[in-house]
N, C-alpha and C positions, 0 to 999 in steps of 0.2 A: 195370532202372531202377536209378538211383541211390538209396543208402542212405544215410541221416545218421543213426550211435549217438549215446549221450552219450558223454561224455569225463571220466573218473572215476580218478583216480589216476594221471595221467601217461599215458592211453591210452585208446583206443577203449573202451566198456563195452559189452555185449550181444554174443550171437550172431545166428546168422543170421536166427533168430525172433525175434528183439529181446528184451532183458532182460523185458518186462514181457507181450511177446507182442501189443501193439499197436502201431499206427502209424497216422501222420498223413500225409494228401496235402502237398506241396507244387507248387504250381502256376507253369508260366511265364505270366505277365500277358498277355504281348505274344501269346500264340499258344490259351491258354485250356488246355491241353494238363498234367495232370498229369506230371513229368517225376521226382520224387523223392518218397523216402517217408522221414518222419524219426520216431526212435523216440518215443513216447511215455510218461513217465514216471508210475509209481504210487509209492505210497507207501515199496518197498523199492530205489529207484533213488534217490530221495529221502536213504533213509538212509544208504545207501552214499556217494553225494557228500558228504553232512557229515561222516559219519565218516571218510573219505578227508583233508577239509579240516581238521577236527578234530587228526588225527594228525599232519597236516603242520607246524600250527602249532607244535606243542612245539618244534621247530627253528625254522623259519622266524619265528619272533617273536625268537630270541636270536642270529639270525645279524648279522653287521656289518651297518649301514647302507653300507657301503662294497662288499659283498659283493652288496648287494639293486641298489644303482644299477648296477654294472656289467653284471649282468643286462640290466635295464632299457636299458641304452645298445647292446647287443647286439641287443635287442629291436626297438629303434627303427631301426636299421640293415637288419634282416630285413624289418621292415614297411614301411619306403622301398623297398625294393626288388622285393618281392611286390605294391607298391600296384595292378597293374593287375590281377593275379591276383584281389585284392581286390574289385574294383570289378567285376569282371564276373561274381562271383557275386552281388554287391548287384542288378546289372543283370538277370540270370537269375531272380533270383527276387522280388526288390522290383518292379521295372521301370523304375527313372531309368535315363534315358541317362546313356553310360558316362562324359561330363566331369561330371555331376553326381554319379557314384557317386565319381569320382576327388577332388574338392572335398570329399567326405563324409569319406574317407581323411585327406585332408589336416588337416582339423577335429579329427580323432580322432588324429592325429600329435601334433597340438600338447600334447595332454594326456599322452601320452607323454614327451614333451619336458621339461614340466612335473614331472613325476614324477621323471625322472631328475636334475632340481635338487631334489630335496626337503629337500638336507641342511640349507639355511638353513631352511627352514620348521619343522623339527622340532628345532630349536634349543629348550634350555631357559631357566630364569634363574635366576640365583642370588645372592641377597642374603649379602653377611657382616657376621657381628657385630651382629645386629639384636638382640641381647641379650650379655650376657658370654659370649665362648667359643660361642655360639650363631647358626647359619648357617640359610637357609632355601632352598630349589631348588625350580622348578618343572618337571615334565617332562613328557611325552606317552608314551603308552603305546599298545599295540594295544589294538584290544578283542577279537578274536577270529575265527569263522568269520563274514563277511560275506556276503549274500545281494544279487545284483544283478537285477533283473528289469527285460528291454529291449523295445523296442517293433520291430515290422516298418520303420518308417518311414526308419531310421538303422540298419542292422544290425551296422555295424561301429563307426560314432562313437561312440555314445551307449555303447557295449560298453567302448569307449578312454575315456571319460568315467568309467568307474566303476572297474573291476579295477586300472589299471595304479596309480593313486595308492592304493588300497586297500592292495595287497600291499606297495607301496614303504615304507608306515606300520608294515607286520608282521605284517597280517593274512593269513588265506587266504580263499577266495573261490570260490563257488559260482553260476554265470552260469545264468540261465534266459531264452536267448534266443525272440524269437519263431519259434513250430512255422511260419510262414507265410514265413519266409526265414531258414533257421538255417545254411544252409554257411559264411556269412562267419565265425562265431563261433567253426565248427570250425576252420578255417584259422587263426584268432588264436590259437586254443589250442597247436595245433600248432606254430606258430613260437614261441610261449613256451616251448615244452618245447626246440625245438631254440637257444634263448637261454639256455637252464640253469636256466629256472623248475622247481625241484624238484617232484618228483609230489605231487600233491594240493595242492599252492599253488591252482593254477587248476582249479577243475572244470566241467563243463557236464551239464546236467538238461535235453532237450527236454519240454514238455509242455503242460497247458491249464491249466484251475483246480484241478483235483487237485493237480498239483504244484507249483502255487502255494501253494494252501493248507497243503499237508504243510510247505513250507518257513517258510511264515508261523508254524506252531503250533510249528516243530520247537525242541526246547528248549535245543539244541546252538547256536542262530543265535543272535549276538550284535545283529545288525542288519541293517537292508534297505533297498535304494536302489532305487526304482522312477520308469519313466517310462512314461506312457499316458494314458488318457482319464482323464477327473474321475470316473466313478464307480467306476473300479477302483481307481484313486489313495484313493480316500475309503475303499474296502475294506480296500484293504492296510494304509496307515497305522493304521485301527480297528482291525483283527485282530493285527497284528504288536505294535504299541503295548501293546495289552491283555494280551499275553503278553510284557510287560516290554524289549521290543526297542528299540532305536535306530530310526526310519524317516525317510527321507526321502521323500516321492512327489509328484514332478511331475505335474499331471495335464492337461488339455486347454486350449484356446487359442481366443478369437475378438479375435484383433489388430487394432487398428483405425488407420488412417492418417488422420490429421486434413489436410484441405488449407484453407489460408486462401486469399483472392483476390489477396493479392497475390505468389504462391508462381508459381515457374517452372513452369509447369501443362505443358511438355512433358518436364521433367523428372522431375515427380510423375508422370504417366502411365507414363512408362517404368518408374519405379521400383513402381508399383503392378502391372505386366503381370508385372515380373520378380518379384516378391514373393506376387503371389496366385497365379501359375500355373506357376512353376518345382516342379518334381518332382510336378506334377499336384495341387499344392494339398496334398501329404500331408507338412506338414510342421508343427510345432507353433509355429514362428515366423514361418509364412503369413500374410501379408495378407488376411485374409477380410472387413474391411470397410473402405469408404472414408466418412468423414464429409466432405463438399463443404460449404464454408461460403458462403453468399451466391451470387455471381456466377459461382465456380469449377464448381459443378455441371456444368451445359451442355455446357461447354468441357471439362470432365474428363472425363466420360462420352463425349464423341466422339473423344477421341484415345485413351482406353485401347481405345475397340471398333476404332479403325483399325490400331491394336498387334495387337492381340488376335488378329484374323482373320487375321495372317500369318504366327504361330507354327506351325512345323512339328512337326506330330505324328506319332509314328509307334516301332518299335521302340526300345528302350533301346539295342542295339549296332547300329543303323546310324548311321555320323557326321553326317548331316545331320538328325537328329532332333534337337528342342528341348523336347520335352516328351513323358512315355512314357504308357502305361496304367497303371490303378489297379491295386491288387494282387491282387486276387480278384473275381471277377464280383458276389457278393454285396456285397461294398462298391461297387463301381458302380452296382448297381441303389439302394442305398441315396442316393447322393450324386445319382443322377437322381430320383429322387421329391421332393427337394427344390426341384429344377428344376420339376418338375412343379407342384408346390401354390402355388409363387411367386405366380403371377398371379392366382390365385385368392383369393390373401392380400393383393392390391391393389398387386405389384409390376411394374413394367414388365420383360418379358423382352428385353431389348436383345440378346444372344446365347444363343442355347439349343444345347448341346451334346450333347443326347442321341441324336440321329440318327447321331454321327460314328462313322466305321468305317474301316479300313485296308483295304486291296484286299489279296485273298490272306490276310489276317489277322481275318476275320471274328469269329472265336471267340474273339479277345481284349478283356479288360477292358477295352474303349475308352470314355473321356467327351470329347467336345470342349471348349472353353473357353465358358463361359459368364457372364454379366455380368447383374445384375438391378440394376436403376436404381429410385429412390423408394422402397425397402424400409420398411417397418415395422418398430419396435421389439417390435411383439406378433407379428411372424410365426415361423413355425418355421425357417424359411431364415437369421434374424437370431439367433435366441434359440439355436440349437444348431450345434455344431461338427460344420460339413458333412465337413472332411479330405478335398475333393476340389478341381479346378477351378472354382469359383464363387466368383464377387468378389459383392458386397453392396454398394449403394450408397445411402447416405443423404444426406440433405438436412438443413441446420440454417441458420437465420436468422442466428446471430451466434455469436462463439466461446463465450459463456456455454453457447447451447443444447447446441453440439456436445459440452462438457465435460460435460455432466449425462448428455448419452448415454453417452460413454464410461466416466464413472464408476459409470453404473448398471449396467453389465454385470457379472454376476458374476463374470466371468472374470477377471484381473489380471495376464496372461502377460506380454504387451510390446505396446507402442504407439507412435505414433512421427507426428510433427509437419514438413509442408512450409509454410515459410515464409521471406520473405526478412527478418523483423522480428524481432530478437535479443531484444527486449522481450517477445515473446510467444512467442518460444521458452523462453526462461527461465521464463516464468509457467508453461507448459505443463509442461515437465520436473520441476517443483516440486509442480504441483496434481495432475499425474495419477495415479491410482491403478493402475500397475502396476509389477513389478519390473524391467523393462528397458525402458528409453526411445531412441528414436533422433530426431536432429533432422535434416531433411534424409538420414536414413538409412532405408530401409523395414522393413529385418530387422535390429534391433540385438541381432546374436549377439556377445556378449562374446569377447575372447581368453583365451584359458587361464588368464594370471594373472589375473584377477578373477574373477567368480562366476557363474552361469548357475541364474536361476530366476525364478518369478511371485510373486504376490500370490493373496490371494482363494483363489477355488476351483480354481483354477491350482498349487496347490500347499499341500502339507498336511508339519506338520514344523518345525521351526527350523533346518535346513540347507539350505543350496543346495547346487549342483553345481559341481564344482572349485574351481581358486583356493584360496585359504587356506580357505573354507568346507570345504573337502573336509578338509583336515588335521584339522579340528577335527571334522567329522563321525567321520573314521573312526580317531582316536584318541581316549583321555580323559585329562585331566587328574589329577595327582597331586602334592602337594606335602609336601615332605621337610623336617622340622625337625631338626636335629642338633646335637648340642653335644659337645665335644671339649676338653674342660680341658687345657691344656699345662702342668700341673702337679699334683701331688698334690694332692687335697683333701679335708679331713675332712667325712665325711657328717655332715649337720646332722639329720637327721632326715625323715621323712614332713612336707610341708606341704600341709593340705585348701585352703589358700585358690585364689584365680583366677589362673593364671599371669599374670605380668607382666612386660613389659620393662622393663631396668634393669642 
């Protein structure tokens, strides 16, 4: 059986028995078979990883920006060359189809490319002669050891959202990926070492809440970047910030798509199917709720149902598959329970995916497409993040009623509107209470040079991901005031008054 160790100090960490003696199972979602064992970290492995990162920080922080950027350029080329290998690992452990996995790698590469151009973003500012012979300069400096905790649904992309920017800024990094899909992170680390990232600059520990809490509490960790569910994001933010760490913690989502009667309903239906069922709904940017206004409702639901029944579901390594399985059996059963309870809570179950299976792969974590219409805002299927191929449709009589529904959600990750009315679209993008907004775009994932993140219970902390926000998160400002007289002066003695410019 394949084993996945930790990566500490530039090499695999742990002997055949595992450094801590414990292993976790990794399952192929398409077959239900355990194919891999992943080492599970305890306090000793966490201490070793943080110690390696702390030691490397002493020299990495003083390395030239040109050196760091040159390494990242080599890294980008290696990643591009091995993108198919990365995608294959993602498919084998996460379950998404190969084309979707390739798209994940491509979006991660965008942030590596952004890190390659970080020189402009790290520039400071200088003001000369603010007072006689006095200059003031603002600079940004790295923080130290950064921890990144990433989820199973994007094993490569979200990792690449974190550590390339962090190490480009001069920090060192300890990554804790999901133990459900750990292999992609190991290949990322191996390629980083091949590109010239020094030993200890990038480390990986696998594990569960034991490893997470040890990292959150560790006195040598300066900051924590997290992506996952809202309950865990809240825990990470509270526990890490309580120990004085800088924290960005992105949580769950219930992304709404508002469809007005004047919208192109065929385009809106295409968008809803794409955004709701791509990657089997296991995306934080998935559209999980459509709010149909007025006469748009019946026509939109029929169009979505027609398209959804044609989606080819199968193993991710089958090039004809459009949607793969869910990551674990437990998660598949949890998603199915939401569909089972929807009718009892007043919804019309238009499509029920609970009985779907793939011939010859009956033990896979299969869940067919489900479509729930006339869902109540009080129902479990609406209130909770399902994270599966389930789309809820709510009805609203007016734009104002629809906005009350959307802004009444505790989640504030992303939202979108489909309409031909420019005035309505402008009003929506100003009034909606989400961090990311799409206009006739179902999944408004920002490009790398903007920033990613939500509002309300979808994000904790003051900084969002990538873009200029990442530079501010992974560095801290320092202001330097200096005085260099250009001629000898007679000391005037101490002056206890408040300094003034003159």
